[in-house]
N, C-alpha and C positions, 0 to 999 in steps of 0.2 A: 252438670254444666250450667252454669248462673244464667240468666234472659238475655242478659248485656253480650258475653259474650257469642254466646248462639245465635243474637241478631246482629253482630256484627260477620261471624263466619257464612250466616247465609247471604248479606248484603255483598260480601265480598266474591262468594259466589256467583251471584246474580251481575256483578259487573265483569267478571272473568269470564262468562258466557254472553255476556253481552261482547265483549270486545272479540270474542271467537266466533261468534256469527255474524258482526262487523266484517272483521278479516278473512271468512268464508265468502260470504258475499260479497265484498270489494273484489275479490281474486276472479270471482266466478264473473260478475262484471264484467272485468277487463279482459277476459279472454275472450268473451261472447261481444264485446265492442272493439275492441284493435287486436286482439288476436293477442299469441302466444307471447311475440315480440314486444308485447304490450312492457311486461314485467321488464325488460331489459333498456328502458327509454330515458334517456339521457347519461346511462353508463359511458360515454367516451369521456367527457370529463373528467370524474373520479381517474381512468384508467391514464391519460394523459399528465394527471398532477401528480396520481400516487408512483408509478413507473419511475420515473428519475430518481425519486426517494428511495424506491426499492434493491434501484441500479447502485445507488450510491453506499446504501448499505452492503447491498453484495460485495461492489468491490473492497470495502472497508473491511470486513468480514473477513473475505478471500486474503486479503493483506495482512492480516493478522495471522490467518493459517499458515502461510506463506511463510513469514516471518520467524515465529515458533517452530515450524519444522527445521528452519534454515539454522536457526539458533540450538535446537539440539544438536544438527549435525556438526556446525564447526565449533562447540563450546569447547571439545579437549584439545582442540588445536590452536584454540586460542589462549588456554590455559598455557600450552608450552611455548608459544611465540614470545607470550609475554614473559614468562619464567628465563627462556634466551636469552630475549631482550635485556633485563633489568638484573637480571645473578651475572650477566657472564663475567665480572672482576672475581664471583666466588668460585668458579671451576678452576679447576687445578690444570685440566687441559681441555681444549675445547671438545665439545658434545657435539654429535647430530642431533634431528631431530629425533629419531626413534629412539637412539641412546636415550633422551634425555627424557620421554616423555616413557619408558623401562624404567628409569631410575623414579618418575612421580608415582610409577605404579606401585613400585619395590615398597615404596616409604608412605604412600597415605594410599593405596590402595586405588581405584574407579569410583569412590562415591563422590558427594560433594565437597570432600575435605581431600581429593584428591586429583585422579582428571578431570574432573566436575566440577571441580571447584566455581563459583561464580557463577552456576547453571540462571538460579532465578533471575540475576540481573542481566545474562545474555539475552533471556528471552524479554524481558520487559524492553529491551532495548532494542532489541530487531521485531519485535512483536508490533511495538509501539509506533514507530518507524513507519513500519510497512502498510500498517494499518492508516495512519493518520495522511502519508504519501497517496498511499492510491486512489482512498475516499475521496480526500482534498482534490487530487490531480484530475480525475474523473468530472467529478462533478462542474467544477470550472472548466475543464476543456469543451464541456457539452451547452457550457453557458455562453463562454467569449466565440464568436462565429468565425468558423475558418476561413482563410485568405486567401484568394487565387494567384497572388503575390507567392512567387516561391520564398524570398527574403522573410516577406511579413508573416508568412506562415510559418517559418524555423523560428522566429522571434519570438512568436504565441507562445508555441511550443516551448521553446526554452524557457521563456521568463515564467510560465503555467510550472514548470516542471523545477523552476529553480526555487519557485514562492512552498510549492510543497515539500520541497525538501527541506526548505527553512523551516518550517513549521513542524516536519516529523524530527526534525533536530531538538529546539526547542523542547518535544513533550518527551524525548528518549535520552538526551542527556545527563539527565540526572541518573539513569540507569547503566549508562556509558561509564560515568565518573566512579559509582557502586564499583562497577565491574570492575577497574583499573586498579579501584584499593584494596578490593578481596583478590584478586590473580596476581597483583604487583609483591613485592614485599612489605613486610607488615613493619611500622617505625620502631620498635622495639622486637631485638632477634629472640624467636623463642616462644614469644607471647602472640598471640592468634587476638589481633583486635578487630580487625574486620572480618566479622563470621561470614554471617548473610544480609543482604539485599537491603531491606528493608530501614537494619537497624543500623546497616553503615549511613544510610540519608542521613538517619536522624543522628549520627555521632557526628559528621561532615558538617551537618547543620546548623549544630551545637554548638561545637568547638570552631567552625570556620564563619559561621554562617551561610544565608541561603546564596550567595553569590559564587560561592565553591562548588556548590553542586553545576553551575553552568561554564566552570573551568570548561577551555577549547572550545569555546563553542564556534569563536571566531574560524579556526580552521578547520575545523567541521566543518562549515557553512561553504567557506569558499572550496573545498575539496568535493564539493556537490558540482561544481562546475563540469569537468570532465564526463563523471555519472551523467548528469543530465541529458548533456551533448550525444551519449547513445542508445539512453534512453528513448521507446518510442520514435524511433526513427527511421520505420520502413520505407519513406520517402527516400533517405540516403544509403538506399542497397546501391551496391553493385559500382559505378563511379563516383559515387559519394556526392552526387547532383539533386537538386531535388526532385518529384514525380515530373510533372510540367517540365522544367528545364529537359532532362532528359528523356519524354516523349517528346518535345521541340528536337532535339540532336538528333532522336532516330530519327523523326520523320524529314528532317534535312539531309543525313548521310542516306537515306530510302530514296529519297529527289536525284542526289547523287550519280548513285546506283545505278537509278533507268537511267537517267540522262549519257551515261559512260558507256551502257550494253545498250543502249536503244540509241542512237545518237540521231538529232534530228534531219529527215532529208532536206540536203539543200540544194536552192533552185538552180536549175540546167536550162541552157540554152535550147530553145527546140526550133530547129532549120522552118524558113519558110517557104 
């Protein structure tokens, strides 16, 4: 071994030993001087800073998982639904849902060219929407403080949900367009132009422009209103009233019930 390499190795080992000795000495002095909990000084701020980030990531990952699972389950039904809606004029007689599904399986099978046609696009549509929606919703929901006023609290949740749904729609609608092109009728009968998700997006972009990938965005966003109204609304269970208002109503009803069951004594004249 050359002398320079040997010297460098010796110096590296000495420095490593110095660092190790310093670490051991510092750890020992911390335990002796402050105690074992001295190692955990200042741990609260990192926990407070990192916990919301982890929560947002958790909600986003959970949303992605639920969206992917949902897509796998519903995609065959989407293929049948789209086929019944767009090919209704080609049927010699009306077909039921199960009859049309059997027809698809008989002609094209169960694979990605048959009953699971457009599966990748459906996975992207549902997975991305749920990931963006839940991740953004729970992040913003924790930032904007809740209100004790029932109306303001409802508007807060509705606004956050609507904004989250809009963002999810903006990110997932290209997959929605690709899904419709793949599962719907092809431009030339007998020729498959739209075969898979990303090639379909590229073809639409190349032939029709970027805006074609966002066709139907406005109706899709407007459709979110009823969905947002019913999502995350445990405060509207039962009577349809916000929690605070229902509690106040229950208190009034209990007060009336007590007053009717146990009427207050009326003053009587006492003979002198």
